[in-house]
SELUMKE-500711 format. One record per residue (C-alpha): residue number from 1; residue in one letter; x, y, z. Coordinates in Angstrom, 1 decimal. Example, Ala and Ser with C-alpha at 12.3 -4.5 7.8 and 13.67 -1.06 7.14 Angstrom:
! residues 2
{pt 1,A,{12.3,-4.5,7.8}} {pt 2,S,{13.7,-1.1,7.1}} 
***
This chain:
! residues 292
{pt 1,X,{14.6,-57.0,45.4}} {pt 2,X,{13.6,-58.7,48.6}} {pt 3,X,{10.4,-60.8,48.5}} {pt 4,X,{8.2,-61.1,51.6}} {pt 5,X,{7.7,-64.7,52.7}} {pt 6,X,{4.1,-65.0,53.7}} {pt 7,X,{4.7,-68.1,55.8}} {pt 8,X,{7.1,-66.0,57.9}} {pt 9,X,{4.5,-63.3,58.2}} {pt 10,X,{1.9,-65.8,59.2}} {pt 11,X,{4.1,-67.3,61.9}} {pt 12,X,{5.0,-63.8,63.2}} {pt 13,X,{1.3,-62.9,63.4}} {pt 14,X,{0.4,-66.1,65.3}} {pt 15,X,{3.3,-65.6,67.8}} {pt 16,X,{2.1,-62.0,68.4}} {pt 17,X,{-1.5,-63.0,68.9}} {pt 18,X,{-0.7,-66.0,71.1}} {pt 19,X,{1.8,-64.1,73.2}} {pt 20,X,{4.8,-66.4,72.7}} {pt 21,X,{6.5,-69.1,70.7}} {pt 22,X,{5.4,-72.0,72.8}} {pt 23,X,{1.7,-71.3,72.4}} {pt 24,X,{2.1,-70.4,68.8}} {pt 25,X,{4.0,-73.6,68.1}} {pt 26,X,{1.2,-75.6,69.7}} {pt 27,X,{-1.4,-73.8,67.6}} {pt 28,X,{0.5,-74.2,64.3}} {pt 29,X,{1.7,-77.7,65.2}} {pt 30,X,{5.3,-76.8,64.6}} {pt 31,X,{8.4,-77.3,66.7}} {pt 32,X,{9.5,-74.4,68.8}} {pt 33,X,{13.0,-74.3,67.2}} {pt 34,X,{11.5,-74.3,63.8}} {pt 35,X,{9.2,-71.4,64.7}} {pt 36,X,{12.1,-69.4,66.3}} {pt 37,X,{14.2,-69.9,63.2}} {pt 38,X,{11.4,-68.7,60.9}} {pt 39,X,{10.9,-65.6,63.1}} {pt 40,X,{14.7,-64.9,63.0}} {pt 41,X,{14.7,-65.0,59.2}} {pt 42,X,{11.8,-62.5,59.1}} {pt 43,X,{13.6,-60.2,61.5}} {pt 44,X,{16.9,-60.5,59.5}} {pt 45,X,{15.0,-59.6,56.3}} {pt 46,X,{13.4,-56.6,57.9}} {pt 47,X,{16.6,-55.6,59.7}} {pt 48,X,{14.9,-54.9,63.0}} {pt 49,X,{13.8,-57.0,66.0}} {pt 50,X,{10.1,-57.5,66.2}} {pt 51,X,{10.0,-58.7,69.8}} {pt 52,X,{11.8,-58.0,73.0}} {pt 53,X,{11.8,-60.2,76.1}} {pt 54,X,{10.4,-58.8,79.4}} {pt 55,X,{10.0,-61.0,82.4}} {pt 56,X,{10.1,-64.1,80.2}} {pt 57,X,{7.4,-62.7,78.0}} {pt 58,X,{7.7,-61.7,74.3}} {pt 59,X,{6.6,-58.1,73.8}} {pt 60,X,{6.2,-56.4,70.5}} {pt 61,X,{8.7,-53.6,69.7}} {pt 62,X,{7.6,-50.5,67.9}} {pt 63,X,{8.6,-52.1,64.6}} {pt 64,X,{6.7,-55.3,65.7}} {pt 65,X,{3.5,-53.3,66.3}} {pt 66,X,{3.8,-51.7,62.9}} {pt 67,X,{4.5,-55.1,61.3}} {pt 68,X,{1.5,-56.6,63.0}} {pt 69,X,{-0.8,-53.9,61.7}} {pt 70,X,{0.4,-54.6,58.2}} {pt 71,X,{0.2,-58.3,58.7}} {pt 72,X,{-3.4,-58.1,59.9}} {pt 73,X,{-4.4,-55.9,56.9}} {pt 74,X,{-2.6,-58.3,54.4}} {pt 75,X,{-4.4,-61.4,55.7}} {pt 76,X,{-7.7,-59.5,55.9}} {pt 77,X,{-7.4,-58.5,52.3}} {pt 78,X,{-6.5,-62.1,51.4}} {pt 79,X,{-9.6,-63.4,53.1}} {pt 80,X,{-11.7,-60.7,51.4}} {pt 81,X,{-10.3,-61.5,48.0}} {pt 82,X,{-11.1,-65.2,48.3}} {pt 83,X,{-14.6,-64.6,49.7}} {pt 84,X,{-15.5,-62.0,47.0}} {pt 85,X,{-14.0,-64.0,44.0}} {pt 86,X,{-15.5,-67.2,45.1}} {pt 87,X,{-18.9,-65.6,45.4}} {pt 88,X,{-18.6,-64.2,41.9}} {pt 89,X,{-17.2,-67.1,40.1}} {pt 90,X,{-18.8,-70.1,41.8}} {pt 91,X,{-22.3,-69.1,40.6}} {pt 92,X,{-23.9,-66.7,38.1}} {pt 93,X,{-25.3,-64.6,41.0}} {pt 94,X,{-23.7,-62.5,43.7}} {pt 95,X,{-24.0,-63.5,47.3}} {pt 96,X,{-25.1,-60.5,49.4}} {pt 97,X,{-24.8,-60.8,53.2}} {pt 98,X,{-26.9,-58.4,55.2}} {pt 99,X,{-26.8,-57.8,59.0}} {pt 100,X,{-29.9,-56.3,60.7}} {pt 101,X,{-30.3,-55.1,64.2}} {pt 102,X,{-33.0,-56.6,66.3}} {pt 103,X,{-34.9,-53.2,66.4}} {pt 104,X,{-35.1,-52.7,62.6}} {pt 105,X,{-38.6,-53.4,61.4}} {pt 106,X,{-38.9,-56.5,59.3}} {pt 107,X,{-40.7,-54.6,56.5}} {pt 108,X,{-37.6,-52.4,56.1}} {pt 109,X,{-35.4,-55.6,55.7}} {pt 110,X,{-37.9,-56.9,53.2}} {pt 111,X,{-37.7,-53.7,51.2}} {pt 112,X,{-33.9,-53.9,51.0}} {pt 113,X,{-34.0,-57.6,49.9}} {pt 114,X,{-36.6,-56.8,47.1}} {pt 115,X,{-34.4,-53.9,46.0}} {pt 116,X,{-31.4,-56.1,45.9}} {pt 117,X,{-33.2,-58.5,43.5}} {pt 118,X,{-34.0,-55.6,41.3}} {pt 119,X,{-30.3,-54.5,41.2}} {pt 120,X,{-29.1,-57.9,39.9}} {pt 121,X,{-29.2,-61.7,40.3}} {pt 122,X,{-28.2,-62.4,43.9}} {pt 123,X,{-28.6,-64.7,46.8}} {pt 124,X,{-29.3,-62.8,50.1}} {pt 125,X,{-28.3,-64.1,53.5}} {pt 126,X,{-29.7,-62.2,56.5}} {pt 127,X,{-28.1,-62.2,59.9}} {pt 128,X,{-29.9,-60.5,62.8}} {pt 129,X,{-28.0,-59.5,66.0}} {pt 130,X,{-26.8,-56.7,68.2}} {pt 131,X,{-25.0,-53.6,67.0}} {pt 132,X,{-21.5,-54.3,68.3}} {pt 133,X,{-21.5,-57.8,66.9}} {pt 134,X,{-22.7,-56.7,63.5}} {pt 135,X,{-20.4,-53.8,63.3}} {pt 136,X,{-17.4,-56.1,64.0}} {pt 137,X,{-18.6,-58.5,61.2}} {pt 138,X,{-19.0,-55.6,58.8}} {pt 139,X,{-15.5,-54.2,59.6}} {pt 140,X,{-14.1,-57.7,59.1}} {pt 141,X,{-15.9,-57.9,55.7}} {pt 142,X,{-17.8,-61.0,56.8}} {pt 143,X,{-21.0,-59.2,55.9}} {pt 144,X,{-21.6,-56.6,53.2}} {pt 145,X,{-24.3,-54.3,54.7}} {pt 146,X,{-25.9,-53.5,58.0}} {pt 147,X,{-29.3,-52.1,58.7}} {pt 148,X,{-29.3,-50.3,62.0}} {pt 149,X,{-31.6,-47.9,63.9}} {pt 150,X,{-28.6,-45.9,65.0}} {pt 151,X,{-25.4,-44.7,63.2}} {pt 152,X,{-22.1,-46.5,63.6}} {pt 153,X,{-19.7,-45.5,66.4}} {pt 154,X,{-17.5,-42.6,65.7}} {pt 155,X,{-14.4,-44.7,66.0}} {pt 156,X,{-15.5,-46.8,63.1}} {pt 157,X,{-13.8,-44.5,60.5}} {pt 158,X,{-13.8,-47.1,57.7}} {pt 159,X,{-17.6,-47.3,57.7}} {pt 160,X,{-20.1,-45.4,55.5}} {pt 161,X,{-23.6,-44.8,56.6}} {pt 162,X,{-26.7,-43.2,55.1}} {pt 163,X,{-30.1,-42.6,56.5}} {pt 164,X,{-32.7,-44.6,54.5}} {pt 165,X,{-35.9,-44.1,56.4}} {pt 166,X,{-37.6,-41.9,59.1}} {pt 167,X,{-40.4,-43.9,60.6}} {pt 168,X,{-43.2,-42.1,62.7}} {pt 169,X,{-43.3,-43.2,66.3}} {pt 170,X,{-46.3,-43.7,68.5}} {pt 171,X,{-46.9,-44.7,72.1}} {pt 172,X,{-48.4,-48.2,72.8}} {pt 173,X,{-49.7,-49.9,75.9}} {pt 174,X,{-51.8,-52.8,77.1}} {pt 175,X,{-55.6,-52.3,77.6}} {pt 176,X,{-55.2,-50.8,81.1}} {pt 177,X,{-53.6,-47.7,79.5}} {pt 178,X,{-56.2,-47.1,76.7}} {pt 179,X,{-57.9,-44.3,78.6}} {pt 180,X,{-54.7,-42.2,78.2}} {pt 181,X,{-55.8,-41.5,74.6}} {pt 182,X,{-58.2,-38.7,75.8}} {pt 183,X,{-55.6,-36.1,77.0}} {pt 184,X,{-52.6,-37.4,75.0}} {pt 185,X,{-49.7,-36.5,75.3}} {pt 186,X,{-50.1,-34.9,78.8}} {pt 187,X,{-51.7,-38.1,80.0}} {pt 188,X,{-48.2,-39.7,79.8}} {pt 189,X,{-46.9,-37.7,82.7}} {pt 190,X,{-45.9,-39.9,85.6}} {pt 191,X,{-46.5,-43.2,83.7}} {pt 192,X,{-44.1,-46.1,83.6}} {pt 193,X,{-42.3,-46.7,80.3}} {pt 194,X,{-40.3,-49.5,78.6}} {pt 195,X,{-37.6,-47.5,76.9}} {pt 196,X,{-34.8,-48.2,74.3}} {pt 197,X,{-31.3,-48.1,75.7}} {pt 198,X,{-29.3,-44.9,76.0}} {pt 199,X,{-27.1,-45.5,72.9}} {pt 200,X,{-30.3,-45.4,70.8}} {pt 201,X,{-31.0,-42.2,68.9}} {pt 202,X,{-34.7,-42.8,69.6}} {pt 203,X,{-34.1,-42.7,73.3}} {pt 204,X,{-32.5,-39.3,73.1}} {pt 205,X,{-35.3,-38.0,70.8}} {pt 206,X,{-37.9,-39.3,73.3}} {pt 207,X,{-36.3,-37.6,76.2}} {pt 208,X,{-36.1,-34.4,74.2}} {pt 209,X,{-39.8,-34.6,73.4}} {pt 210,X,{-40.8,-35.3,77.0}} {pt 211,X,{-38.8,-32.4,78.2}} {pt 212,X,{-40.4,-30.0,75.7}} {pt 213,X,{-43.8,-31.2,76.7}} {pt 214,X,{-43.0,-31.0,80.4}} {pt 215,X,{-43.7,-34.7,80.8}} {pt 216,X,{-41.9,-36.9,83.3}} {pt 217,X,{-42.0,-40.6,82.7}} {pt 218,X,{-40.8,-43.4,84.9}} {pt 219,X,{-38.3,-45.8,83.3}} {pt 220,X,{-39.6,-49.3,84.2}} {pt 221,X,{-37.2,-51.2,81.8}} {pt 222,X,{-34.7,-50.6,79.1}} {pt 223,X,{-33.9,-52.8,76.1}} {pt 224,X,{-33.0,-52.3,72.4}} {pt 225,X,{-34.8,-55.4,71.4}} {pt 226,X,{-38.2,-54.2,70.0}} {pt 227,X,{-39.7,-57.7,70.4}} {pt 228,X,{-38.9,-57.6,74.1}} {pt 229,X,{-40.2,-54.0,74.3}} {pt 230,X,{-43.5,-55.2,72.9}} {pt 231,X,{-43.7,-58.2,75.2}} {pt 232,X,{-43.0,-56.2,78.3}} {pt 233,X,{-45.5,-53.5,77.3}} {pt 234,X,{-48.2,-56.1,76.4}} {pt 235,X,{-47.8,-57.5,79.9}} {pt 236,X,{-48.5,-54.2,81.5}} {pt 237,X,{-44.9,-53.3,82.6}} {pt 238,X,{-45.3,-49.9,81.1}} {pt 239,X,{-46.0,-48.0,77.9}} {pt 240,X,{-43.5,-48.1,75.1}} {pt 241,X,{-42.7,-45.9,72.1}} {pt 242,X,{-42.2,-47.8,68.8}} {pt 243,X,{-42.3,-47.0,65.1}} {pt 244,X,{-45.7,-47.6,63.7}} {pt 245,X,{-44.1,-49.8,61.0}} {pt 246,X,{-42.7,-52.1,63.7}} {pt 247,X,{-46.2,-52.6,65.2}} {pt 248,X,{-47.7,-53.2,61.7}} {pt 249,X,{-45.2,-55.9,61.1}} {pt 250,X,{-46.5,-58.1,63.9}} {pt 251,X,{-50.1,-56.8,64.2}} {pt 252,X,{-49.9,-57.1,68.0}} {pt 253,X,{-53.4,-57.5,69.4}} {pt 254,X,{-52.3,-57.1,73.0}} {pt 255,X,{-51.0,-53.5,72.4}} {pt 256,X,{-53.2,-50.5,71.9}} {pt 257,X,{-52.1,-47.3,70.1}} {pt 258,X,{-52.3,-44.4,72.6}} {pt 259,X,{-51.1,-41.7,70.3}} {pt 260,X,{-48.4,-40.5,67.8}} {pt 261,X,{-45.5,-38.4,69.1}} {pt 262,X,{-45.5,-35.4,66.8}} {pt 263,X,{-42.0,-34.8,65.3}} {pt 264,X,{-40.4,-38.0,66.7}} {pt 265,X,{-39.1,-40.5,64.2}} {pt 266,X,{-37.1,-43.6,64.3}} {pt 267,X,{-34.3,-43.3,61.8}} {pt 268,X,{-32.9,-46.4,59.9}} {pt 269,X,{-29.4,-46.4,58.6}} {pt 270,X,{-27.8,-48.5,55.9}} {pt 271,X,{-24.0,-49.1,56.4}} {pt 272,X,{-21.1,-50.5,54.4}} {pt 273,X,{-17.4,-50.8,55.1}} {pt 274,X,{-14.5,-49.6,53.0}} {pt 275,X,{-13.0,-52.6,51.0}} {pt 276,X,{-10.7,-53.1,48.0}} {pt 277,X,{-13.1,-55.4,46.2}} {pt 278,X,{-16.7,-54.2,46.5}} {pt 279,X,{-19.7,-56.4,46.4}} {pt 280,X,{-21.5,-54.9,43.3}} {pt 281,X,{-25.0,-55.4,44.7}} {pt 282,X,{-24.1,-53.8,48.1}} {pt 283,X,{-22.4,-50.9,46.3}} {pt 284,X,{-25.5,-50.2,44.2}} {pt 285,X,{-27.8,-50.5,47.2}} {pt 286,X,{-25.7,-47.9,49.1}} {pt 287,X,{-26.5,-45.5,46.2}} {pt 288,X,{-30.1,-46.2,45.4}} {pt 289,X,{-31.9,-47.7,48.4}} {pt 290,X,{-34.2,-45.3,50.4}} {pt 291,X,{-37.6,-45.4,51.9}} {pt 292,X,{-37.8,-41.6,52.4}} 
***
């Protein structure tokens, strides 16, 4: 039986990622002849060339591309194993790492944390950020769960998502817009709005609502950051539509509630990624956590 030499696999992976032996040797602090020899041994063991030279560049062969996919998965699983086992054995409680999008109400994050403590002894780390960043961290297993106000991209096939909350949405504005309460929602026609960005599920639901009500609004600004939406609206840039829970979280005195949008909700999703060694707290939360 032939045994895979993980040093050879590591050297191959660095060469592929760095685009050549010279840069890989510099990164690994090895001599180029040594690195070339190690790569040759791996190719001899596999029985196929992993690179071909084109215009003085090293380009992966078909076998090389397949080998790199396996190498990435092997080292990812190794990192995951160390992280999970260290978390479980270094202390009597599990370390749960949660990512939350900027637009998720703080009270929803709090509810998840409290539920985690009920599930079992744990330490919770919370990372707030943007969707693409957090989805990458989740896919790489550097965090265990993500709370988002939109589902994961379709190409993220190794992610699991479930809807955990549907929050009622209302229109808010500065004092100058308070008179719009009287004939709401028709009074919104022709008014400036601070809207969520187009990739947001709420943005599409708002546009559908306005179309059904024969209301045309004027986009004054777009942002997925609810704190920025509130700030812009409070300074009279335009009206904004936010979940009532998000407003309750901050008790914003500069924003006045104009009216609730019937049938419009902001949905919150809880996501995890497929992994060989599950975080037990995260796995249980995926089953039991819900604010519906």
